[in-house]
N, C-alpha and C positions, 0 to 999 in steps of 0.2 A: 685512430681515435680510441680504440679499446686499449691500446698500449699506453696511451697517455693517462687514461682513467686508472688503469691498474698501477701505473707508476705513482700517481698521486695517492692512491689508496695505500700502497706499500709504505710511502713516506709518512702518511698520516698515522698509520698503525704503529710504525717503528718509533716515531718521535713523540707520540702522545704521552708516554710515561715521563718525558722530560718536563711536562707541565706540573708534575708532582712537586717540583721545587717551589712553586707558588702556592701550593695548597697547605692547609693546616688541618691536621687530623690526628687523632690518637693522643697519646700523652707526650708531654715535653720530655726531651732527653735529660734535661736538668731538673725534672720534677722532684727527684729525690732530695734536691737541695732547697726545694720550696720555690723555685723559679718556674713559673708557669708560662712565661712569655718567651721562653728560649726556643732553640731549634727543635723541630719535631723529627721523629724517625723517618717519616714520609719524605721530608725535605732532604735528609741525608741519602736515602735510597735514590731519589731523583737526581741528586748531584753526582752520585757514583755512576748511575746509568748514563748520564750525559757525558761524564768523563770517559766511560767505556766507549761510547759512540764516537767521541772525538778522536780517540786513539786508534780504534779498530773499525773505522767506518767502511773501509774497503772489504772487510770480511762480511758485513751484514747487509750492505747495499750493493746489489749486483751492478755491473758496469752498464748494462742496458738501461737500468733505472736512472743512474747518474747521467747518462747521455740524453735520455728523454727529458729529464727535468732541466738539464742545461740548455737543451734546444728550446724548450718552452720559455725559459727565462730570457734567452737571447732574442727570441721572436718579439717579446714585449718590449 
């Protein structure tokens, strides 16, 4: 039971910055051109972090976490 909770907490902390894609904060990257509704720097950082996780997920997520989460998904 502790292993499942720790695996879920690991995934939550690791993937929480991916939610920055949906947030709006700071100044627009196109603000110098007078466009205030453009993409924000926070969105760019979130997209780059998500791309990093998609490419190198085996380096950041240990095998036992992947196995535990896969087991929980298959049980449901």
